[in-house]
C-alpha positions in Angstrom: -40.3 145.9 100.2 -38.2 142.9 98.6 -36.3 141.6 101.4 -34.5 138.7 99.2 -30.7 138.5 100.2 -28.5 139.9 97.4 -25.7 138.0 96.0 -22.9 137.3 98.3 -19.9 139.7 98.0 -16.7 138.8 95.8 -13.7 138.2 98.0 -10.8 138.5 95.7 -7.9 136.1 96.3 -5.0 137.7 97.3 -1.2 136.9 96.8 -0.4 138.3 100.4 0.0 135.9 103.2 0.0 136.0 107.1 1.7 132.9 108.4 2.0 132.1 112.1 5.0 134.3 112.8 5.9 131.7 115.4 6.2 128.8 113.4 8.3 127.7 110.3 6.5 128.4 107.1 4.9 125.6 105.5 5.5 126.3 101.7 3.1 123.8 100.3 0.0 125.1 102.2 1.5 128.7 101.3 1.3 127.8 97.2 -0.7 124.7 97.2 2.0 123.1 95.2 5.1 121.5 95.9 7.9 123.4 94.1 11.2 124.6 94.5 11.0 128.0 96.4 12.9 131.1 95.9 12.7 134.0 98.5 13.4 137.8 98.1 14.3 139.7 101.0 13.3 143.5 100.4 10.9 143.4 97.2 10.6 147.0 96.4 8.0 147.6 93.9 8.1 144.0 92.8 9.9 144.2 89.5 12.3 141.6 89.6 10.1 139.2 91.8 7.1 139.1 89.3 9.5 139.2 86.3 11.5 136.4 87.5 8.6 134.4 88.5 6.9 135.0 85.1 10.3 133.6 83.5 10.0 130.2 86.1 6.6 129.0 86.6 8.1 125.9 87.7 9.3 127.5 90.8 7.7 129.5 94.0 8.6 132.8 94.7 7.9 134.7 98.3 8.8 138.3 98.4 9.3 139.4 101.9 8.8 143.5 102.4 8.2 145.4 105.6 6.5 148.4 103.7 2.8 147.6 103.0 2.8 150.3 100.1 5.5 148.1 98.4 4.0 144.9 98.9 0.7 146.1 97.4 2.5 147.2 94.2 4.0 143.2 94.3 0.3 141.9 94.5 -1.0 144.4 91.9 1.7 143.3 89.4 1.5 139.8 90.3 -2.3 139.7 89.8 -2.4 141.8 86.5 0.4 139.1 85.3 -1.7 136.3 86.1 1.0 134.7 88.6 0.1 132.0 90.9 3.4 131.2 92.0 4.0 134.5 93.8 3.3 135.4 97.5 4.2 138.7 99.6 4.9 138.8 103.0 4.8 142.1 105.2 7.7 141.2 107.7 11.3 142.2 108.6 13.9 140.3 106.5 16.2 138.9 109.1 13.4 137.7 111.2 11.9 135.5 108.5 15.4 134.2 107.6 16.2 133.2 111.2 13.0 132.2 112.5 10.4 131.4 109.7 12.4 129.3 107.1 12.5 125.7 107.6 16.0 124.4 107.5 17.3 123.3 103.9 14.0 124.4 102.6 14.8 127.3 99.8 16.8 127.1 96.6 17.7 130.5 96.3 17.7 133.8 98.5 17.7 137.0 96.6 19.2 140.0 98.4 19.2 142.9 96.2 20.1 146.7 97.0 19.6 146.3 100.8 19.8 149.7 102.7 23.7 150.1 103.0 23.5 152.4 106.0 26.3 154.3 105.1 27.0 156.3 108.2 29.1 154.4 110.5 27.1 154.3 113.7 24.6 152.7 111.6 26.9 149.9 110.2 25.6 147.1 112.2 22.0 147.6 111.1 23.3 146.2 107.8 21.4 142.8 106.8 24.4 140.9 105.5 26.7 140.2 108.3 28.2 136.9 109.9 25.0 136.1 111.8 22.9 136.3 108.3 25.3 134.3 106.8 24.9 131.3 109.0 21.2 131.3 109.4 20.8 132.0 105.4 23.1 128.9 104.9 20.9 126.9 107.1 17.8 127.8 104.9 19.3 127.1 101.8 18.9 123.6 100.5 22.2 121.9 99.3 23.0 123.5 96.2 21.1 126.3 97.0 22.4 129.8 96.4 22.4 133.5 98.0 22.5 135.9 95.3 23.5 139.5 96.3 23.4 142.9 94.5 24.2 146.6 95.7 25.2 149.8 94.3 27.4 150.6 97.4 31.1 149.6 97.1 31.8 149.6 100.6 28.6 147.3 101.6 29.7 145.0 98.8 33.2 144.4 99.8 31.8 143.6 103.4 29.7 141.0 101.7 32.4 139.5 99.9 34.6 139.4 103.1 31.8 138.1 105.5 30.4 135.3 102.7 34.6 134.7 101.8 35.5 133.9 105.4 32.7 131.2 105.7 34.0 127.7 104.6 30.6 126.5 104.0 30.0 128.8 101.1 31.6 128.5 97.7 31.3 131.7 95.4 29.6 130.8 92.0 28.8 132.5 88.8 25.2 134.1 88.4 22.9 132.4 85.5 22.7 134.8 82.6 18.9 135.1 82.7 18.9 136.0 86.4 21.2 138.8 85.5 18.9 140.2 82.8 16.1 140.8 85.5 16.3 144.0 87.2 14.9 145.9 90.3 13.5 149.4 90.2 16.3 150.6 92.4 18.9 149.1 90.0 17.4 150.8 86.9 17.4 154.1 88.7 21.0 153.8 89.7 22.2 152.5 86.4 20.6 155.4 84.7 22.9 157.6 86.9 25.9 155.7 85.6 25.9 153.8 89.1 27.1 150.2 88.2 25.6 147.2 90.0 28.1 145.2 91.9 26.9 141.5 92.2 27.8 138.0 93.4 26.5 134.5 94.3 27.5 132.2 97.1 26.4 128.6 97.3 25.6 126.2 99.7 27.6 123.0 98.3 25.7 119.7 98.3 29.1 118.2 99.6 29.1 120.3 103.0 26.8 118.3 105.2 27.1 120.8 108.1 27.7 124.6 109.0 31.4 125.5 109.5 31.7 128.7 111.4 34.6 130.8 110.0 37.5 130.6 112.3 38.9 133.7 114.1 35.9 136.0 113.0 35.6 139.0 115.7 32.3 140.5 115.6 34.0 143.8 114.4 34.9 142.0 111.1 31.6 142.9 109.8 32.6 146.5 109.6 35.1 147.2 107.2 37.5 150.0 108.3 37.8 151.5 105.2 34.1 152.7 104.4 32.8 156.4 104.3 31.7 157.6 107.8 28.8 159.9 106.7 26.3 160.2 104.0 22.2 159.2 103.8 20.8 155.7 103.3 19.2 156.8 100.2 16.7 154.6 98.1 17.2 151.2 99.2 15.3 148.1 100.0 15.9 146.6 103.6 
């Protein structure tokens, strides 16, 4: 009997990462290079993440997604395209922004088609609210931008109200090449005749510290004019 050891099994590298969730992330260790970092919260099937990363090899991209099946799609697509500037993290988006992103560390945060939670009793579960605005601003580097897209007009108005009330943000135009790259949800909605509502808000370089909006009660996170019933449908976060 031949007892000669066989070859060592080949362990394929993975794009999925498991950093310590009790510490701020070290992006140099995560990507192996020092590059500007962009985050997508709720990556869906990875359509936007991998295609935009392919256009910008000079940047690093981290996709945050709580569903493992979706995250595996991100990995398959990224590996098939040979992308070394993409990573995926399975975790809740709100937790990552508040507790894992170092201050002033990311150049862009992309929030595309988050769950609108259309039923009134669920509105407080929405990702984009005043608390999120504050922690996202702190994670953005000076000049960094928060990019938003949704199909839900009520939620979009809430986004505009929340970010527009913050003196530490400034609304800006999105780059044309960014708008050209769509998500899987976006293509499905557009095919049904549902337009994409989009906006971008910058952390200005000339605003050195977070300025809380004045006289904004928590209830301001919830526009009174929205529908009170409906299903959450196909959305990301």
